[in-house]
N, C-alpha and C positions, 0 to 999 in steps of 0.2 A: 605314635609313630605313623606317619603316612605311608601309603603304598610305595612311594618313591624312596622311603628310607629317611626322610627329613623329620627330625624331632619336632613336636608341636611347638615347643618353647622357642625354637629357632626360626619359626615362620614369621614373615613380616606381618606386623599387626595391620598394616594398611591393606593386606590382602583380604581382610574381612569385609572390606567395602565392595568387593567383587562378588555379587550374588552367585554368578555362575561357578566361581571357584569354590565358594562355600557349599553349594549344593553338590558339586562334584565330589568334594571331600567327604561329605556325608554318605553319598552313595558308595564310595570306595570303602569306607569303614563298614558299611552294611554288607557289602560283598565279602569282605574278609571274615566278618562274623559268621556269615552264611556258610562259607567254605569250612570254617573251623567246626561248625555244627555238623556238617556233612561228614567230615573226617571222624568225628567222635562217634557218630552213628548210635546215639543213645536214646533218641526219641523213637517213637513208633513210626512205622512206615507211612501211615496215612498223614500224621502230623508233619513228618519230614517233607513229604511230597507237596502238601498244600502250602507250607511256609516257603519252600524254595521257589514254587511257582509264583507266589505273591511277590516275593522280593525280586524275582527276575522281571516280572511285568512292571513293577514300580520303577526299577532302575532304567528300563528301556524308555518308559514314559518321561522320566526326568531328562535323559540325554536327548530325546527327540524334541522335548520342549525347548531346550537351550539351543538347539540348532535353528529353531525358528525365532526365538527371542533371547536376547542376552540379559534380560532383566525380568524377574518375576514380580507380580503385584503383591501388595500387602495381604489381600484376601487369599491368594494362593499360599502365601507363607503361613497364615493362620490355619488354613485347612491342613497344610503339611504338619503343623504342630499337633493338631487334633488327631491326625492319623498316627503320628508317632506315639501319642499317649495310648491310643487304642491298640497298637500293634507292638507292645513291649515284648521282646523275646529274651529268653534266658538260655544260657549254656551251662553244662555241667562244669563244676569247678574243682580243680586240684592245684596245689601249690606248684608253680612253675620252676622256681629257683631253690626251694628248700626240699631236699630229697630224703629227709629222715623225720622220724616222729610217727606216732600211731595215727591212723586216719580218723577223721571226725566220725562220731557214731551215726550220724544221719547224712543222707545225700544233701549236697550243697550246690547251689547254682549262683551264677553271676550274670548281670546284664550283658546282653550280646555285644553291645558296643564296647563295654569295658573289656570283654574277653578278647577283643581284637588288639589289645595293647599289652605289651610285655613289661613287667616291672624290672628295675635294675638288678644286677647280679648282687649276690650276698657273699661276704667274706667268710672265712673259716671261723672267725671270732664273733660272728653275729649273735651267738647265744651265750657268750661268756658271762658267768655269774649265775646262770640257771643250774641248779644241782642236776647231775646226770641221772640220778634216780627218779627225779620228777619227769624227765623226758622218757626214761625207760618204762616207768610204770603207767604212763599215759595220763598223768594228772593234767597235762596240757596236750591237746590234740595237735596235729601237724598244722592245721589252719590257725590255731591260736598261737603256736610257736612262730608262725610266719609273721603275724602282727607284731609280736615282740621283737623279732629280728629287724623288721623294717623300721620300727620306732627307734631302735638303737642306732640304725644307720642314719636316720634323719637327725638324731641328736648330735651326731658327730660333725654336722655341717653348720655353717653360720651364714646369716644374712649380712649384706654389706654394712649395716649399721652395728654389727657385732652381736645382735640377738641370735639366740639359738633357734634353729628350725623346729617346727612342731609337726605333729602327726595326727591324722584324722581316722578314727575307727567308725565306719558307717554301716557296720553289719546289722542285719535284721534281728528280730527276736529269736531266741533259741541258740544263738551262736556263742553265747558265753562271753559277752562283752565285759562283765564284771571280773571274770577270771583272767581275761586278757590284761585288764588294768592292774590286777594283783600281780600278774606275771611280770609286767614292766617294772613295778615297784620292787619285786623280789630280785630282778636282775640288777637294778641300780643299787640295792642294798649290798648285793654280792660284789659290786664294783666300788663300794666305799661311800656311797651317798646315803646317809642315814636319816635325813629329814625329808618328809614328803607331805603333800596336801591333797586330800580327796574331797571334792565338792560335788554334791548331788542334790536331789530335790526333796528328800525326806530324811529325817533323823533315824527312822527305822531301818533305812538301807545301810546304816553303820554295821548292823549285825551281819548283813550279807557280805559287806566288805571284809569283816573279820573272818567269816567262813571261807571266802575265796583266798585270802592271804594264807590261812592255815592249809588249804588244799594245795597251794603251790610251794609249800615248805617254808613259809614266813609266819608261822603261827606265833613265834616269840615276839613279834613286833607289837608294840603298844598302839592302840587306836584310841585317840583322845577325842571325845565329842565336844565340839566348840560351844554348843548351846548350854552345856553344863558348867562352863567356866565364867568367872567374872571378868572384868576388863583390866585386871592386873596382868603383868607379863607372865606368859605361859611358862610353867616349870616342867619342861620335857626336853631332855637332852637329845633324844633320838626317838623316832617313831612316826606315826601318821596322824595328822590333825584332820578330823572328819568334820566338815561344815556343810550346811545347806546354803543355797543361794539366798534364802531369806536372812540367814545369819550374816552372810557376807556384806549385806547392805544395812545391817542394824547398827545402832549406836546407843550409848548410855543416855539416861534421862537427866543427867546433870547439866548445870548451866554451861560448863565447858565440856561439850560432848566428846566422848572417846569412841572411835569407830573400830568395829571388828576388823575391817580390812587393814587398818594401821597396826592393830595388835598382831595380825597374822604375818604381815610383812616384817615386823620387828622380830618375831620368833624365827622366821626364815633366815634373817641376816641380811636382807636387802640384796644388793647386786652380787654379793658373794654366793648366794644360794644357787646350788646346782642340782637340787632334787627335782622331783616330779610334781607337777600340778595337774591333777586329773579332773577335767571338766566333764563329769558324768552327766548324761542327759543335757548336753550343752545347748540344745535348742532353746533352753530357758533364756539364753542371751541373744536370740536371733533378732529381736526387735531393737537392736542398737541404732539402726537407721530405720525409723518408723516411716510407713507409707502414708500418703495423704498430706494435704496442706495443713499446717498447724500442728501436726503430730509430733510428739516429743519422744526422745529415746527413753527406754526403760532404765530404771536404776540398776537392775541386774546386768543389763548389757554394758552399761558404763562401768560397773564394778569389775566385770570380767576383763574388759579392755584395760582398765587401770592397773590391775594386779599383774597383767602380762608385761606392761611397760615398766612397772616398779621392780620386776624381777627378770631382767633381760637374759640371765643365764639359766633360768629354770627350764626344765624339760616339759613342754606343754603337750598335753594329749586332749583332743576334742573327741568326745564319744557320744554318738546319738544315731539312732536309726532314722531320724527325721531332722538331721542337722541343718539342711538347707534345701527347702522346697522352692525358694525364690532366690534370685541373684542377690538381693539386699541382705539376705540372711547370712551371707558370707562375711559381713562387715566386722564381726568380732574375731575372725580367724586370721589375724595379721601374720601369724607365724607360718602359714602355709606357703608364703612367698609368691602369691598370685599377682601381686602388684608391688611396684617399687622400682628403684633405679638400677638394680643389679641385672646382669645380662640374662639370667634365667627367667626373669619376670615377664610374662606376656603383656602386662599392662603397666603404665607408668604410675597410676594411683587408683584408689578405689572408685572414684567418681567415673573415670574412664571405663574401668571394669564393669561397673553397674550399667552404664549407658550402652556399652557394646553388647553385653550378654542379654540385657532386657530386650533390646531391639531385635535380637536373633532368635529368642524363644527357646523352646525345649532342645532343639538341636545343638545350640551353643552351650547349654548347660551340660549336655552329654560330653561335648568336647572338653569342657573344663574338668569334668570328672576323669576323662581319659588322660588328660595332661597330668593330673595329680597322681594317678596310678603309675604313669610312666616315670614320674619323678620319685616314686617310692613313698609318697606322702599320704596315700589313701588305700584302705582295704574296704570293700563294700560287697559282702556276700550275704546270702540268705538261705534258709532251709528250703529244700525243694518240696513242692506239693505234688510231685509225681506219684501216681497211684493213690492219692488221697481222695476220699469221698466226702460229700457234704450232705447233711440231712437237716431239714427244718422241721421241727416237731410242733404241731399245732394242737389245739384243744387241751392245753395244760390247766385251764381254769375249770374246776368242777362246780357243782351247784352251790356249795358252801362259799367258795371264793367269789362267785358271781353275786351272791346275796351280800357279802361283805362289801364288795365294790359298789353295788347299787346303794346300799345304806350310807356308805362314805360319801358318794356323790350327793345324796339327799342332804346330809349334814352340811356339806360345804355350800350347797345352794341355799339352805336355810340361813346359814351364817352370813352369807353375802346379803341376803334380803334384810336380816336384822341390822347389819351395819349400815346399809343404805337408809333404812328408816330412822335409825338413831342419829345418823349424820343429818338427815333432813330436819329432824326435830331439834337438832343441836343439843342433844342429851349425851353425846359421846365426844370426848376430846380426842382430836387426832394426835397420836403419840409422836408423830414426826413434825408437828406444827410448832415451830419455835418463834417466839415473839421477835419482831423486827421493828426498827424505827422507820423503815422506808416503805411502809405499806401504802403510802400515798406519795405522789410526785409533787413537784413544786406548785402545780396548779390545783392540788387537792383531789386529783383523779386517782382511782384505784389502779395500782400498777399491775403488770402482767404477773409478777411474782406473787402478789396477793390473790389474783384470780386462780393461780395454780393451787394455792393453799385451799381456797374455797372448794375446788374440785377434788382435794385430797389425792392428788396425783401420786405423790411419793408413797402414801399409804397403800394405794391400790397396786402399785408395782410390787411392794412388799407382800401384799396379800396373794397376788397371782404367782409370785415366786415361790411362796410357801405351798400354794396349791399344786404347783408343778412338782416340787420335791416330794410332797406327800404321795401323789399317785405314781411317781416313778418308783419310790421305795415300795409302795404297795404292789406294783406289777412285778418287781424283782422278787418280793417275798412270795408271791403266788406261784412262781416257777420252782421254788425250792423242793416241794415234794416230788415233782417229776424229775428234777435233776438227781435227787437221791435215788430214785428208782432206776434211772439210767446208769448211775455210777455203780450201784450194787450189781446190776446185770453185767456191766463191763468187768468188774473185779472178778466175778465168777468165771469170766472168759479169759482171765489172766492178762487183762489189758491195763495200761497205765492211764490214769485219768488226770486231766488238767482242767480246772474250773476257772473261768474268768467272770468277774463281777463288774457291772457298771458302777455300782455303789455298794459299799460294805456296811454302811451305818456305823462305822467305827467311832466317828466323832460323837454320835448319840450315846453309844455305850460308854465312852470315856466320861461324858458328862454325868451319866447315871452313877457310875462308880464313884466319881468325885463327890456327888451329892448324897448318895445313899449307902455307900460301902461296896465292897467287892463280893459279898455273899449274895448271890442272886437265886431266886426260886423259879425264875422263868427267863425267857429271852427278852431283851429290850426291844420294844416296838419303835422303830425309827419313824414310821408314819405318825404314830400317836405323839411322839416327842415333838415332831414338827408342828402338829396342830396345837399342842399345849403351849409351845413357845409363842405362837401367834396370839393365842387367847390371853396369855399373861402379858404380852406386849401391848395388847389393845384394851383390855378390861382391867379393872381393879379387882383382883381375886383375893378373898380372905386368906390370911396366912395362919394356918393352924399350927405352924412351928413355934409361934410366939407363946412363951410359957405363961404370959399374963392372961391369955384367953382361956376361958373355961369351956372345955369340950366334953359333952356328955358321952356316955358309952354308946348310945344309939348313933350319935353323930360320928363317932370313931368307927363304928361298924360300917356305916354307909361309905365313909372315906376309904375304908379297907377294901370294900367291894369294888369301888370305882377307881382304885389305884392302877396306874399303867403297868403293863407287863415289864418285868425286870426289877421292880422294887422289892426289897426284902420285906418279909412279914413284919419285922420290927419297924421299918420306915413307912410301910403302908398306913400305919395308924396316924402318921403325920401328914398324909397327903391332903392337899387342898381340895375342897369340893368343887365340882365343875357344874355350877348351876346353869351356865349357858347351854351346855350340851345335854341337859336333861330332856332330850327331844323324844317324844313319843312317835317312833317311826311308823308304827302301824296306823295311827290316826293321822300322821303327817301334820301335827299341830305342835307349835313350840310353846312350852310352858314357861313363860317369862312373867314372874310376879303374879301368876294367876290366882294365888291364894292370899295375896297381900291386900288388906283392906285399906291401906293408907295411900292409895293411888292419888296423884294430884288431880284437882278438878279439871284442869285443861286436858288431861289425858282422857278423862271420862267423856268430855264433850266431843272427842274425835272418834265417836262410835258410828254405827251404821246410820243413825238419824242425822248426824252432822255431815256425813259423807254422801247422803242421798241414796243410800243402798238399803233395800228392804230384804231382810232375811227370808229365805224360802220362796222368794218371788223374783228377785233380780237374777237374770240369766246371762250367761256369757258364752262366747265361742272361743276355742283355742286350737291353734294348729300344732299338731304333735311333730316330733322330729322326723317321722317317716312320712309327713305330708298329709296325715289324716285330720279332718276337722271334727272336733269333739264339742258337744254341748254340755253345759253344767249349770247348776243352780247354787247360789250362795246360801250356805246353811248356818254358819256361826261366825262369831268374831272373837278373837283373843288378841288384844293389842300386841303388836301393830298389824296383825294378819287376819285376813278373811279366809274361812275354810269353804271350799267349793266341792260339791259332790258331782262328779262327772258321769256321763251317761254309761260308761263302762264299769260303773260301781267302784271307781277309785276316788280317792280324795286328794285334793291339791290345795296349797295355800298361796295367797297372793296379797300384795299390798293394795292400798286404796287406789294408787295411781295405775297399777296393772289392771285392777278390776274395771276401772272406768274406761280403759282402752279396749276392753274385750266385751263390754255390754252391747247386746244387739237388740233386745226388746224386753219390756216388762209385761206382766200378765194384764195390766190395766190398759195397755196400748192396743190400738186397732191392729188388725192383721196387715193393713197396708204399711204399717211402720216396721214390719219385720225386715 
């Protein structure tokens, strides 16, 4: 609603071509938001004073600028967008039109521009179907009840093509979006709609959905996991089908493929279906209209759009804290009514919407959100960080963790050198190298594809990907002791603790359970599992699980000692030896076939004499990571590495090529050659 009282959807779309009008409208909304914050008087005096002064100055500058020029430049517009991102303001939030229900347990805020818009009025029947005891007992807070009420209001309206309007929950983390979805389903069950679909990103979230349904009084509803069903017709008369986005785009492996989406639509009953379709974490479909030339839409985005069109009477709910960070991300949200031929649509089609909003930047995105709220199609609230403190804890790595990290870095460096040398000798087959018939072109020249094979580009991408995962998991693991210490102290102070993990290593644990059983005598090491998988992918590792092989007791004891964490004592005896990683870290020499007397003759010829390197005489210079220049002497050779004793009494290993690049003089040379 503009300051003059004209609804946003009734404004002439051609008015957007007038930059002065656009900027003036922005400043008016900012002024209204500022006045609302002043009236609330919930922020501290210093914050209130500085923010009001900033907005006052900014508004005067905008009006003064337009008195001199009627058109702003593109550079000015981009700077305004950057300023808008840096100066996001929030206002305290309470439901404006819903006057009952228990308040949310935590303070909640809303973007200041959204707070300048009032949602539509709610009728007395807006919460019909919700048991009164659920409202009275506070199972749903007033903010959550508000979402349910506005979703019910939107479902009662139709687009010109007959499809039912949809609703968008854009609340941030901690607002209970899952419980709001469960509340919407519970209300529809109370109104007689007994079939519903819940689509999310993980099968594990089914248990959260069941918990939320139980909390809102719908615990008797059956939640059927889609991934556990075959492709035959679903046998469920009433309840909730829980599916992931991955399941939604899956199909059978038969010659005549059967699709999950068709199976789901058949269960719903096609156009007669009036239940809910909950797109939880709906941002998974945001790339329906991919950016960049040649980019293709994602299968998830296409499936989400298809099921909406196949079920025109379904009650659609989009739910995501990051549903649309760019205008093109709105592409799959057809049911919001932002484009179309109906009178309330600001844009005639999605292409015009995309062009207009992208050309206007952040300010226009805010206007779109304000329009959706004014229509009752959007709620977008977040927990307040008022009075919250932030502390960054350093020094979580003790001496033991530092040693483990250093040794791990040495192992990966040695592994890289081994692979380089073995590829150079052509003694190791690239696991990603597939034979092709087009290694040469029609003129007999080596193709670019073959050159990429020679460089082993795909393998090294795999190598460095595993390297990154290894050290990420290692860094996460190194923080665990300090996290436990902080949590124990917080619990003593009667505080609630929430722990967020970048990576849980759950996939590695599941693999270990599948391979070795569920009885564990230690934790599963995710970093070690990553390294093992790389080695098994690259090298031919003896399989001690084969019953035809004879394994002595001594070999079994060694395998037991070297088994990775998480394996059971029973299965450790079956563990494969890790000959490649029998690295002597203290001496920094790799033991590869050092005790094997059956080395090939050509390997023996590639020793110091063949390489022109004299042991205990050839000297090198090496620049350290901190910029210090160290001198060392070559002391020994264990194929394919030379061992060098540095002047700081440490040992390092290098290949022949590295040694030759670092040689600076021999004892037999004159001093002038230094």
